[in-house]
Each structure stands twice: as structure tokens, then as C-alpha cells.
C-alpha positions as a printed NumPy array, in Angstrom:
array([[ -3.662, -28.895,  57.578],
       [ -2.646, -26.809,  54.561],
       [ -2.98 , -23.104,  55.348],
       [ -2.22 , -21.971,  51.802],
       [ -4.829, -20.051,  49.826],
       [ -5.297, -19.514,  46.122],
       [ -3.124, -16.839,  44.551],
       [ -4.898, -14.926,  41.799],
       [ -3.027, -11.719,  40.966],
       [ -5.178,  -8.9  ,  39.667],
       [ -5.056,  -7.942,  35.994],
       [ -7.187,  -5.389,  34.115],
       [-10.682,  -6.63 ,  33.31 ],
       [-10.783,  -4.717,  30.011],
       [ -8.145,  -4.792,  27.279],
       [ -8.427,  -2.431,  24.306],
       [ -6.886,  -3.329,  20.963],
       [ -6.213,   0.083,  19.394],
       [ -5.805,  -0.407,  15.636],
       [ -5.254,   1.669,  12.522],
       [ -9.011,   2.138,  12.077],
       [ -9.061,   3.999,  15.398],
       [ -6.94 ,   6.851,  14.025],
       [ -8.197,   6.807,  10.439],
       [-10.543,   9.668,  11.317],
       [ -7.466,  11.756,  12.161],
       [ -6.025,  11.183,   8.693],
       [ -3.315,   8.753,   9.819],
       [ -2.479,   6.368,   6.986],
       [ -3.634,   2.776,   7.317],
       [ -1.581,  -0.171,   6.082],
       [ -3.489,  -0.416,   2.799],
       [ -2.952,   3.287,   2.151],
       [  0.783,   2.996,   2.861],
       [  0.957,   0.234,   0.252],
       [ -0.782,   2.563,  -2.212],
       [  1.727,   5.334,  -1.445],
       [  4.665,   3.032,  -2.209],
       [  2.977,   1.842,  -5.395],
       [  2.434,   5.405,  -6.612],
       [  5.898,   6.604,  -5.558],
       [  7.524,   3.719,  -7.403],
       [  6.213,   5.112, -10.69 ],
       [  5.019,   1.682, -11.779],
       [  1.492,   3.019, -12.196],
       [  2.573,   5.663, -14.71 ],
       [  5.774,   4.195, -16.233],
       [  8.005,   6.724, -14.457],
       [ 10.2  ,   4.238, -12.643],
       [ 13.451,   5.814, -13.872],
       [ 12.916,   9.24 , -12.359],
       [ 11.939,  10.837,  -9.077],
       [  9.1  ,  13.063, -10.168],
       [  7.491,  15.961,  -8.214],
       [  4.043,  15.242,  -9.654],
       [  4.294,  11.596,  -8.622],
       [  5.198,  12.538,  -5.04 ],
       [  2.303,  15.007,  -4.937],
       [ -0.056,  12.284,  -6.117],
       [  1.284,   9.789,  -3.567],
       [  1.347,  12.213,  -0.618],
       [ -1.342,  14.883,  -1.076],
       [ -1.016,  15.912,   2.606],
       [  2.653,  16.878,   2.212],
       [  3.645,  20.529,   1.906],
       [  5.497,  21.749,  -1.182],
       [  8.661,  22.045,   0.929],
       [  8.41 ,  18.432,   2.097],
       [  7.75 ,  17.256,  -1.463],
       [ 10.834,  19.071,  -2.759],
       [ 12.997,  17.649,   0.032],
       [ 11.652,  14.116,  -0.401],
       [ 12.384,  14.315,  -4.139],
       [ 15.967,  15.307,  -3.38 ],
       [ 16.348,  12.62 ,  -0.725],
       [ 15.031,   9.852,  -2.997],
       [ 17.41 ,  11.095,  -5.703],
       [ 20.377,  10.694,  -3.342],
       [ 19.462,   7.085,  -2.482],
       [ 18.551,   6.12 ,  -6.065],
       [ 21.566,   4.439,  -7.681],
       [ 20.114,   4.998, -11.159],
       [ 20.418,   8.778, -10.918],
       [ 23.403,  10.606, -12.379],
       [ 26.163,  11.977, -10.168],
       [ 25.16 ,  15.493, -11.252],
       [ 21.561,  15.05 , -10.078],
       [ 22.646,  13.486,  -6.813],
       [ 25.124,  16.267,  -6.131],
       [ 22.446,  18.905,  -6.753],
       [ 20.047,  17.069,  -4.457],
       [ 22.747,  16.864,  -1.776],
       [ 23.328,  20.613,  -1.962],
       [ 19.602,  21.336,  -1.803],
       [ 19.278,  19.375,   1.452],
       [ 22.436,  20.753,   3.024],
       [ 24.158,  17.375,   3.192],
       [ 27.927,  17.187,   2.979],
       [ 29.547,  14.501,   0.858],
       [ 30.151,  12.22 ,   3.844],
       [ 26.499,  12.338,   4.944],
       [ 25.173,  11.778,   1.42 ],
       [ 27.446,   8.785,   0.897],
       [ 26.389,   7.284,   4.216],
       [ 22.694,   7.672,   3.326],
       [ 23.3  ,   6.014,  -0.055],
       [ 24.832,   3.043,   1.794],
       [ 22.012,   2.816,   4.338],
       [ 19.102,   3.189,   1.939],
       [ 18.345,   2.034,  -1.613],
       [ 15.253,   3.418,  -3.343],
       [ 15.982,   1.789,  -6.707],
       [ 16.099,  -1.638,  -5.023],
       [ 12.702,  -0.926,  -3.404],
       [ 11.191,  -0.208,  -6.823],
       [ 12.666,  -3.381,  -8.293],
       [ 11.299,  -5.517,  -5.456],
       [  7.878,  -3.88 ,  -5.818],
       [  7.905,  -4.989,  -9.468],
       [  8.041,  -8.613,  -8.25 ],
       [  5.192,  -8.272,  -5.726],
       [  1.954, -10.194,  -6.364],
       [ -0.906,  -8.054,  -7.621],
       [  1.339,  -5.318,  -8.963],
       [  0.165,  -5.907, -12.526],
       [ -3.403,  -5.373, -11.353],
       [ -2.439,  -1.917, -10.127],
       [ -2.189,  -2.505,  -6.372],
       [  0.443,  -3.198,  -3.749],
       [ -0.11 ,  -4.778,  -0.346],
       [  2.516,  -3.624,   2.151],
       [  2.63 ,  -7.119,   3.628],
       [  3.504,  -8.571,   0.205],
       [  6.419,  -6.15 ,  -0.059],
       [  7.742,  -7.144,   3.361],
       [  7.15 , -10.828,   2.687],
       [  9.191, -10.703,  -0.512],
       [ 12.017,  -8.799,   1.182],
       [ 12.058, -10.944,   4.318],
       [ 11.793, -14.257,   2.474],
       [ 15.057, -13.548,   0.632],
       [ 16.811, -11.819,   3.531],
       [ 15.972, -14.707,   5.867],
       [ 17.312, -17.246,   3.375],
       [ 20.398, -15.045,   2.753],
       [ 19.686, -14.925,  -0.988],
       [ 19.411, -12.103,  -3.49 ],
       [ 16.685, -11.74 ,  -6.116],
       [ 16.687, -11.246,  -9.884],
       [ 14.388,  -8.645, -11.456],
       [ 14.264,  -8.071, -15.218],
       [ 17.668,  -9.625, -15.72 ],
       [ 19.348,  -7.645, -12.92 ],
       [ 20.494,  -9.411,  -9.754],
       [ 19.805,  -7.529,  -6.52 ],
       [ 22.292,  -8.611,  -3.877],
       [ 21.437,  -9.446,  -0.269],
       [ 23.011,  -6.25 ,   1.057],
       [ 20.82 ,  -4.178,  -1.281],
       [ 17.711,  -6.04 ,  -0.114],
       [ 18.604,  -5.191,   3.491],
       [ 18.997,  -1.539,   2.473],
       [ 15.654,  -1.698,   0.649],
       [ 13.877,  -2.998,   3.754],
       [ 15.505,  -0.285,   5.828],
       [ 14.204,   2.224,   3.287],
       [ 10.631,   0.951,   3.547],
       [ 10.807,   1.131,   7.359],
       [ 12.141,   4.685,   7.297],
       [  9.65 ,   5.943,   4.71 ],
       [  6.736,   4.406,   6.616],
       [  7.751,   6.503,   9.62 ],
       [  8.092,   9.57 ,   7.423],
       [  4.634,   9.069,   5.862],
       [  3.028,   8.942,   9.305],
       [  4.96 ,  12.03 ,  10.407],
       [  3.558,  13.866,   7.367],
       [  0.013,  12.754,   8.267],
       [  0.462,  13.949,  11.846],
       [  1.772,  17.368,  10.811],
       [ -1.189,  17.793,   8.45 ],
       [ -3.591,  16.733,  11.203],
       [ -2.453,  19.276,  13.813],
       [ -2.456,  22.123,  11.273],
       [ -5.818,  21.383,   9.614],
       [ -8.8  ,  22.934,  11.463],
       [-11.179,  20.057,  10.741],
       [ -8.72 ,  17.34 ,  11.776],
       [ -7.624,  19.383,  14.798],
       [-11.24 ,  19.558,  15.983],
       [-11.532,  15.765,  15.767],
       [ -8.195,  15.431,  17.565],
       [ -9.617,  17.509,  20.429],
       [-12.45 ,  14.987,  20.656],
       [ -9.884,  12.2  ,  21.1  ],
       [ -8.224,  14.263,  23.821],
       [-11.619,  14.595,  25.502],
       [-11.837,  10.792,  25.466],
       [ -8.421,  10.533,  27.152],
       [ -9.485,  13.007,  29.83 ],
       [-12.631,  11.014,  30.552],
       [-10.486,   7.879,  30.919],
       [ -8.424,   9.757,  33.512],
       [-11.58 ,  10.877,  35.358],
       [-12.828,   7.3  ,  35.368],
       [ -9.552,   6.059,  36.859],
       [ -9.723,   8.73 ,  39.587],
       [-13.242,   7.647,  40.585],
       [-12.203,   4.009,  40.411],
       [ -9.168,   4.742,  42.599],
       [-11.269,   6.407,  45.282],
       [-13.627,   3.437,  45.371],
       [-10.827,   0.863,  45.502],
       [ -8.858,   2.811,  48.124],
       [-11.716,   2.205,  50.546],
       [-11.561,  -1.553,  49.987],
       [ -7.904,  -2.622,  50.118],
       [ -4.233,  -1.894,  50.527],
       [ -2.799,   0.848,  48.349],
       [  0.295,  -1.251,  47.566],
       [ -1.883,  -4.059,  46.198],
       [ -2.457,  -4.619,  42.472],
       [ -6.184,  -4.592,  43.196],
       [ -5.821,  -0.884,  43.918],
       [ -3.011,   0.496,  41.833],
       [ -3.648,  -1.204,  38.463],
       [ -6.193,   0.447,  36.175],
       [ -9.17 ,  -1.695,  35.201],
       [ -8.286,  -1.154,  31.528],
       [ -5.149,  -1.761,  29.479],
       [ -4.321,  -0.679,  25.932],
       [ -2.59 ,  -2.724,  23.236],
       [ -1.605,  -0.301,  20.486],
       [ -1.377,  -2.135,  17.191],
       [ -0.251,   1.157,  15.654],
       [  3.296,   2.484,  15.463],
       [  2.261,   6.053,  16.262],
       [  2.299,   7.261,  19.897],
       [ -0.865,   9.393,  19.567],
       [ -3.175,   7.665,  22.07 ],
       [ -0.426,   7.253,  24.659],
       [  0.475,  10.928,  24.255],
       [ -3.134,  12.023,  24.814],
       [ -3.384,   9.813,  27.901],
       [ -0.06 ,  11.172,  29.209],
       [ -1.353,  14.731,  28.834],
       [ -4.705,  13.885,  30.411],
       [ -2.919,  12.308,  33.387],
       [ -0.595,  15.298,  33.703],
       [ -3.565,  17.664,  33.734],
       [ -5.346,  15.555,  36.358],
       [ -2.206,  15.197,  38.495],
       [ -1.576,  18.957,  38.492],
       [ -5.185,  19.854,  39.231],
       [ -6.006,  21.574,  42.528],
       [ -9.006,  19.228,  42.763],
       [ -7.084,  15.959,  42.614],
       [ -8.331,  13.504,  45.263],
       [ -6.37 ,  12.581,  48.386],
       [ -6.183,   9.009,  49.694],
       [ -4.379,   7.   ,  52.368],
       [ -3.259,   7.843,  55.884],
       [ -2.002,  10.466,  56.07 ],
       [ -3.964,  11.659,  53.013],
       [ -1.792,  12.233,  49.939],
       [ -2.709,  13.18 ,  46.358],
       [ -3.623,  10.267,  44.106],
       [ -1.77 ,  10.506,  40.801],
       [ -2.12 ,   8.602,  37.533],
       [  0.692,   7.23 ,  35.375],
       [  1.345,   4.474,  32.828],
       [  3.35 ,   1.261,  32.91 ],
       [  4.851,   0.549,  29.469],
       [  5.748,  -3.074,  30.387],
       [  9.457,  -2.327,  30.08 ],
       [ 11.496,  -0.01 ,  32.273],
       [ 12.349,   2.296,  29.375],
       [ 13.863,   5.757,  29.439],
       [ 11.642,   8.488,  28.027],
       [ 13.626,  11.488,  26.851],
       [ 12.435,  14.363,  29.053],
       [  9.732,  16.148,  27.124],
       [ 10.51 ,  19.639,  28.384],
       [ 14.117,  18.975,  29.352],
       [ 17.192,  20.991,  28.475],
       [ 19.348,  17.898,  27.964],
       [ 18.815,  14.457,  26.38 ],
       [ 18.382,  13.119,  29.914],
       [ 15.779,  10.521,  30.86 ],
       [ 12.483,  10.514,  32.662],
       [ 11.473,   7.006,  33.708],
       [  7.733,   6.232,  33.666],
       [  6.228,   4.345,  36.573],
       [  6.38 ,   0.593,  36.937],
       [  5.065,  -1.734,  39.616],
       [  8.293,  -1.681,  41.605],
       [  8.134,   2.09 ,  42.047],
       [  4.393,   2.063,  42.699],
       [  4.576,  -0.521,  45.465],
       [  7.287,   1.528,  47.153],
       [  5.365,   4.801,  46.842],
       [  2.12 ,   3.202,  48.047],
       [  3.696,   1.363,  50.981],
       [  1.918,   2.753,  54.091],
       [  5.252,   2.835,  55.912],
       [  6.855,   4.914,  53.165],
       [  6.567,   8.691,  53.556],
       [  5.848,  10.293,  50.204],
       [  3.999,  13.197,  48.635],
       [  1.785,  10.998,  46.443],
       [ -0.051,   7.725,  46.057],
       [ -0.049,   6.254,  42.587],
       [ -2.186,   4.27 ,  40.157],
       [ -0.873,   2.98 ,  36.82 ],
       [ -2.365,   1.723,  33.579],
       [ -0.799,  -0.868,  31.308],
       [ -0.018,   0.41 ,  27.803],
       [  1.625,  -1.936,  25.295],
       [  3.466,  -1.329,  22.03 ],
       [  3.946,  -4.962,  20.921],
       [  5.021,  -3.843,  17.43 ],
       [  7.271,  -1.018,  18.611],
       [  6.636,   2.685,  18.172],
       [  7.888,   5.466,  15.917],
       [  9.223,   7.142,  19.06 ],
       [ 11.456,   4.173,  19.965],
       [ 15.185,   4.406,  19.307],
       [ 17.441,   1.435,  20.065],
       [ 21.003,   2.538,  20.645],
       [ 23.467,   0.927,  18.188],
       [ 26.149,   1.039,  20.878],
       [ 24.618,  -0.04 ,  24.2  ],
       [ 21.448,  -1.63 ,  22.761],
       [ 19.152,   0.116,  25.24 ],
       [ 15.871,   1.832,  24.413],
       [ 15.129,   5.557,  24.409],
       [ 11.541,   6.744,  23.904],
       [ 11.209,  10.128,  22.175],
       [  7.975,  12.107,  22.73 ],
       [  8.91 ,  15.589,  21.603],
       [  9.769,  18.86 ,  23.286],
       [  6.453,  20.313,  24.484],
       [  3.815,  19.207,  26.978],
       [  0.868,  20.065,  24.739],
       [ -1.61 ,  17.566,  23.336],
       [ -0.983,  18.934,  19.826],
       [  2.8  ,  19.094,  20.083],
       [  4.368,  19.603,  16.652],
       [  7.451,  17.665,  17.789],
       [  5.665,  14.498,  18.996],
       [  7.138,  12.38 ,  16.201],
       [ 10.928,  11.995,  16.357],
       [ 13.034,  14.073,  13.966],
       [ 12.917,  12.675,  10.446],
       [ 15.611,  12.398,   7.834],
       [ 14.633,  15.529,   5.852],
       [ 15.001,  19.031,   7.33 ],
       [ 11.332,  20.11 ,   7.191],
       [ 10.345,  17.205,   9.439],
       [ 13.077,  17.78 ,  11.996],
       [ 12.781,  20.427,  14.742],
       [ 16.592,  20.648,  14.667],
       [ 16.6  ,  21.498,  18.396],
       [ 19.832,  20.154,  19.816],
       [ 20.01 ,  19.489,  23.55 ],
       [ 23.741,  18.755,  23.663],
       [ 26.939,  19.522,  21.804],
       [ 26.833,  15.996,  20.357],
       [ 23.351,  16.53 ,  18.897],
       [ 24.332,  19.982,  17.652],
       [ 27.351,  18.548,  15.829],
       [ 25.238,  15.763,  14.286],
       [ 22.543,  18.154,  13.058],
       [ 25.116,  20.528,  11.578],
       [ 26.523,  17.506,   9.736],
       [ 23.116,  16.83 ,   8.145],
       [ 21.967,  14.147,  10.578],
       [ 18.581,  15.828,  10.945],
       [ 17.105,  12.683,  12.511],
       [ 19.636,  12.63 ,  15.359],
       [ 18.44 ,  11.698,  18.858],
       [ 21.047,  11.054,  21.526],
       [ 20.784,   7.857,  23.569],
       [ 19.785,   8.79 ,  27.11 ],
       [ 21.878,   5.917,  28.498],
       [ 25.313,   6.125,  26.86 ],
       [ 25.16 ,   9.291,  24.746],
       [ 25.531,   7.659,  21.322],
       [ 23.68 ,   9.373,  18.465],
       [ 20.759,   7.349,  17.093],
       [ 19.116,   7.852,  13.7  ],
       [ 15.796,   6.955,  12.08 ],
       [ 17.   ,   3.5  ,  11.044],
       [ 17.555,   2.652,  14.712],
       [ 13.769,   2.576,  15.259],
       [ 12.763,  -1.006,  16.157],
       [  9.436,  -1.798,  14.485],
       [  7.731,  -5.155,  14.041],
       [  6.328,  -4.997,  10.528],
       [  3.562,  -6.984,   8.848],
       [  5.346, -10.006,   7.466],
       [  4.899, -13.765,   7.515],
       [  8.641, -14.24 ,   8.02 ],
       [  9.112, -13.275,  11.644],
       [ 12.637, -12.595,  12.824],
       [ 14.073, -12.12 ,  16.281],
       [ 12.811,  -9.077,  18.169],
       [ 14.797,  -6.906,  20.6  ],
       [ 14.538,  -8.081,  24.193],
       [ 12.339,  -5.134,  25.202],
       [  9.797,  -5.974,  22.475],
       [  9.744,  -9.579,  23.703],
       [  9.218,  -8.329,  27.263],
       [  6.329,  -6.099,  26.172],
       [  4.72 ,  -8.95 ,  24.229],
       [  5.064, -11.385,  27.134],
       [  3.361,  -9.015,  29.57 ],
       [  0.667,  -8.282,  26.983],
       [ -0.112, -11.987,  26.539],
       [ -0.764, -12.374,  30.263],
       [ -3.053,  -9.331,  30.203],
       [ -5.055, -10.924,  27.376],
       [ -5.231, -14.259,  29.178],
       [ -6.7  , -12.542,  32.243],
       [ -9.071, -10.137,  30.434],
       [-12.821, -10.434,  30.853],
       [-13.674,  -7.838,  28.195],
       [-11.704,  -7.348,  24.972],
       [-12.409,  -4.285,  22.819],
       [-11.398,  -4.306,  19.157],
       [-11.183,  -0.569,  18.443],
       [-10.315,  -0.173,  14.786],
       [ -8.495,  -3.498,  14.757],
       [ -9.983,  -6.02 ,  12.338],
       [ -8.204,  -9.197,  13.518],
       [ -7.259, -10.145,   9.929],
       [ -7.241, -13.811,   8.976],
       [ -3.475, -13.792,   8.32 ],
       [ -2.747, -12.375,  11.791],
       [ -2.343, -15.905,  13.088],
       [ -0.29 , -14.943,  16.165],
       [ -3.019, -12.82 ,  17.75 ],
       [ -5.738, -15.197,  16.625],
       [ -3.845, -17.993,  18.399],
       [ -3.416, -15.916,  21.573],
       [ -7.124, -15.079,  21.626],
       [ -8.109, -18.679,  20.921],
       [ -5.999, -19.718,  23.909],
       [ -7.806, -17.144,  26.054],
       [-11.186, -18.492,  24.95 ],
       [-10.185, -22.011,  26.006],
       [ -9.246, -20.868,  29.515],
       [-11.624, -20.588,  32.449],
       [-13.978, -17.65 ,  32.602],
       [-16.227, -16.143,  29.917],
       [-14.926, -13.323,  27.758],
       [-17.078, -10.572,  26.289],
       [-15.912,  -8.829,  23.113],
       [-16.795,  -5.409,  21.722],
       [-16.011,  -4.624,  18.074],
       [-15.826,  -0.953,  17.049],
       [-15.718,  -0.348,  13.335],
       [-17.443,   1.594,  10.599],
       [-20.26 ,   0.711,   8.232],
       [-21.93 ,   3.256,   5.96 ],
       [-25.274,   4.423,   7.348],
       [-24.889,   2.679,  10.706],
       [-26.763,   4.071,  13.706],
       [-25.218,   5.41 ,  16.879],
       [-25.87 ,   2.351,  19.029],
       [-24.401,  -0.94 ,  20.142],
       [-25.601,  -4.045,  18.323],
       [-25.974,  -7.395,  20.034],
       [-26.218, -10.979,  18.702],
       [-29.51 , -10.938,  16.758],
       [-29.143,  -7.257,  15.809],
       [-25.928,  -7.961,  13.896],
       [-27.281, -11.032,  12.066],
       [-23.826, -12.547,  11.635],
       [-25.379, -15.474,   9.782],
       [-26.687, -13.133,   7.086],
       [-24.608, -14.127,   4.02 ],
       [-25.216, -10.979,   1.93 ],
       [-23.788,  -8.558,   4.486],
       [-20.1  ,  -8.507,   3.617],
       [-18.99 ,  -5.184,   5.122],
       [-15.595,  -5.001,   6.808],
       [-17.324,  -4.368,  10.124],
       [-19.397,  -7.565,   9.87 ],
       [-16.355,  -9.515,   8.679],
       [-14.482,  -8.45 ,  11.822],
       [-17.429,  -9.368,  14.044],
       [-17.589, -12.798,  12.396],
       [-13.871, -13.402,  12.931],
       [-14.186, -12.501,  16.611],
       [-17.371, -14.588,  16.941],
       [-15.608, -17.579,  15.38 ],
       [-13.287, -17.543,  18.402],
       [-15.531, -16.404,  21.261],
       [-19.054, -17.273,  20.075],
       [-21.792, -14.994,  18.705],
       [-23.46 , -14.442,  22.071],
       [-20.244, -13.004,  23.458],
       [-19.779, -10.394,  20.712],
       [-21.393,  -6.991,  20.333],
       [-20.576,  -4.304,  17.789],
       [-20.661,  -0.576,  17.197],
       [-20.641,   0.326,  13.514],
       [-20.735,   4.13 ,  13.583],
       [-16.956,   4.361,  13.982],
       [-14.407,   6.149,  16.101],
       [-14.694,   8.822,  17.531],
       [-18.519,   8.579,  17.411],
       [-18.45 ,   5.661,  19.848],
       [-17.455,   8.03 ,  22.66 ],
       [-19.137,  11.253,  21.427],
       [-22.451,  12.923,  22.183],
       [-23.328,  16.197,  20.512],
       [-19.765,  16.446,  19.222],
       [-18.116,  16.108,  22.642],
       [-16.576,  13.178,  24.484],
       [-19.306,  11.881,  26.772],
       [-18.828,  10.09 ,  30.075],
       [-21.892,   7.875,  29.721],
       [-20.794,   6.675,  26.288],
       [-17.264,   5.983,  27.525],
       [-18.728,   3.907,  30.344],
       [-20.966,   2.036,  27.895],
       [-17.906,   1.307,  25.763],
       [-15.689,   0.078,  28.611],
       [-18.076,  -1.577,  31.05 ],
       [-18.347,  -5.346,  31.028],
       [-21.707,  -5.999,  29.393]])
């Protein structure tokens, strides 16, 4: 007689897709807006393609300070091969770069090549630029190992690679500018506090859930230690993770944290990032690492035979497209995750140091970093593993392109774990993520989930002008109504095409309103958002 039983490992019931629409209320640029910034900066909209103009930068980046605008003008001058040696030398002096640093930057980046490629993008004559079109054009030629001709000038393969590197780096810089504006603007800062309130309510929910599950099973079992929700961040910024980290830290340090197990020990909350990555210590005095929790450590800490000062629960958090805080070492190839220098939810150093001085804290933690910064490498972050200096162009990001290349092993590992989480989910929340029609990879993953056993409920959170503060179900949304063509309804239709109309509900009053009541994060509304309906 077979004594074996079914093995069904526990995975979170709820998976949250956290998209660009989720942080739009904080002023973080969405993909469409980034395309507009590149279009304006290129000068193609005002026939100023042959000069780096202050007014053009101000128009493209209205959130940037005058100091940042001046520095960005000088930086773009240095990496623009069309500029005279005199202008480039003046720009180098303004930024404090020595000749060696300026020459290296001019080899790494190529602004003039970016402008020339933009000229070839579809839709440019109609006055718009889609960021995906820019990446598609670059990647199509890079992948085929061919250059491109623009207006009689041939752009070589090596210049196309430098152009792509430039677009990657500037995208990071644009988001860093948005973040700095957000934490310094009173209105945006107030909204940011509402997001932090949401993160704290998530932590409270996981504490209550932990107490309930501790009474039912073993503490070293996935059924106990895994959160019932997981997050897939489709964004490159680390904002939501940072708020959750701070909320967990506050809960873990509280005198009122719950005790569980025998003997009773404090229950603490952490995150599993699906790869055993080194996070540079936030409040450390060296570039040394702090390693977030993973299941190996949790099972050891929660083993009833293991004497410890804590029992632990963890939540899955995925960055399948990478993160601005990631740095892949060019020497050892390992990953360092940078999250700033201060344990405050509004840390002004959350984004890694950027390539211009105003967006770099210039706080060295070692003699190697000090030497690099003095040499003008303002974006220097030392690898926590081998000590090599990394720079902004060592940030591994998966960009929006139809020509997918090979990803670093840690990105592949994150994506693999994420796919299993989606396959096991019973409730999928699309928070500011529109599931665009050309995002065929995620549409395929979700279609596979739909075809597996077990029903899946979907919640779409978006924004539609004049929408009420309530959840809409099947007949309320009228997805068959042809005249309603709002982005919110389009997203609901795309999700319904995969999972069926009866399995889709929507909230059209946007984020953060979905979790707010009277201007504050509200526990009942968070439960309504997350609970399987």
C-alpha cells in the first residue's frame, strides 16, 4: 500500500503587480513621460539638435533644480561628439572632472548618437517618441551586430552600444530627479506619507496573520512563515520595497511586537528578494553587506530545536526587471543592492549616487570610494563582495524592448521564482500595471496560470476621471460597452480576456485612494483590496 501523500507547497494566495501607475501620484515618471523627456531633450521638437540648451532641459525636466539643470547641460556637452573641444573642456571644469574621467565618460556614453537614433524612430515626425521604439531600434541593430545610417552619417555598432548605455543611465537619473522633488515638495511628501501608512498596515496585517497561523502549524513550515501576499514590482525604483522595509523595521523594534513559539520569542517580519543578494548596510560605516532573509535562514531560525532570539516571517518581493539600486560588479559579477545611508522612509539617499555631483551624496565609506569620488566618479559604489568600484552603467535593468537579450543569472532566478508565485496565486492585483498588449511575456505567463487548476480572481486598480470610491464588479464595469474606451476599462478588458469577466473587478479612483479613508491609510480598505473576493 502506497503511504505517500500529495505534496502541495504553500505559496502566497495574493500577488500584487506594482506598476508605474501606482507611483504616478508621487510624481515618478511613467514610461510615456520618459519618452517625452528624451524627445524634448533631443531638440527635435524645436530644431535645436546641435546644441545642449538650458531652456530645453528646463522644458524637459521641470522638476529639476537649477543646479541639476546646469550640471546636466555640462554632462551632455561632454558626451556630445558634436561639441567643440573648448565647450567640452569648460563643461569638464564646471563638473570637477579631470581629463581622464571626462575622456572615459565620452567613451562610455554618446548623446549625439542617441539624438540621431531618435530621428529614425517611428512617430517622431508626428511629435512623439515611445521609449520602447527607441530601445527597439537600438536593440535590433545591436543584436544583429550592424550599425545604422542617419542623414548620410553611419553610426557604428560601438556608438549604438554607447547610445543604449546613455539611455539607461539617463532613465535612472530622471527617476532620481523625480524622487528628490517628491521628498522635498510638501504636497508630494504628504501623499508619500499615505503610501508609508499603507506599508505599515501591510506589516500589521502580517503580524495578525502570523499569530493566527502560529496556532495552527509548525513555525518552520511555509504555511506559517510565508506572507499571504507577494509583490512583483514592474518599476525600476525601490520605493515600495523601501517603505515596506521601514514598516517592518518599525514593527520589529516595537515594544508591542507579538511573541510566538515555545519558549515565546518575538515574531519579526522581513522580505525574501528571491535571490540571496547583498544589501549594502544602510547605516553602516563601511561598504559591507547586510543579507536579507531567505527561506534557508528562516527555516533554521524557526526550527523548534534551534535556540534564537526571534521567530521570523518573510514576504516575497520581486524585481523581475531589475532595480535602480542594483549594481552588478564588473569584476566578480555579483550583485550589490544599494538603499542609501539613512533608515528613514524619506531618505534623500535612497537612489544610488548618480553621475552628476548634485545627485550624489559623495559619502565615501572606504578609501577606495573616497579616491573614486575625488577623481570625479560621483556614481561610485563599492562592490560588497570583492571591493571593485561600480558605476551607474553597471546597473542591470531589463528595458522595454521586443528584442530580448540574455539577462544576468540573478534576474533569471528572480523571474523563475516569480513565475511559480503567479502559477500558484489565487488573487492577482494589477496595481497601476496595465498589462499592455505588446507585453506578450506576462500575458503568456498569466494565460498559462488561467489554464491551470483552480480559479483566479483579479483586481484591477487604475484611474478614470470622475470615478467613485468603490470596487466595481462584472455588470458594474460594463466591459461590453463599446463607447467606454478609458485606459482603466482597456486594462480590465485585457485581464478579462484572459481570466473571464466574472473573475475581474476594478477600482477606478486610483492609487492611493484605494487604500485611503479620510486622507489616511485605512485597515478596512487594505483588507478589501487584498482579500480574496
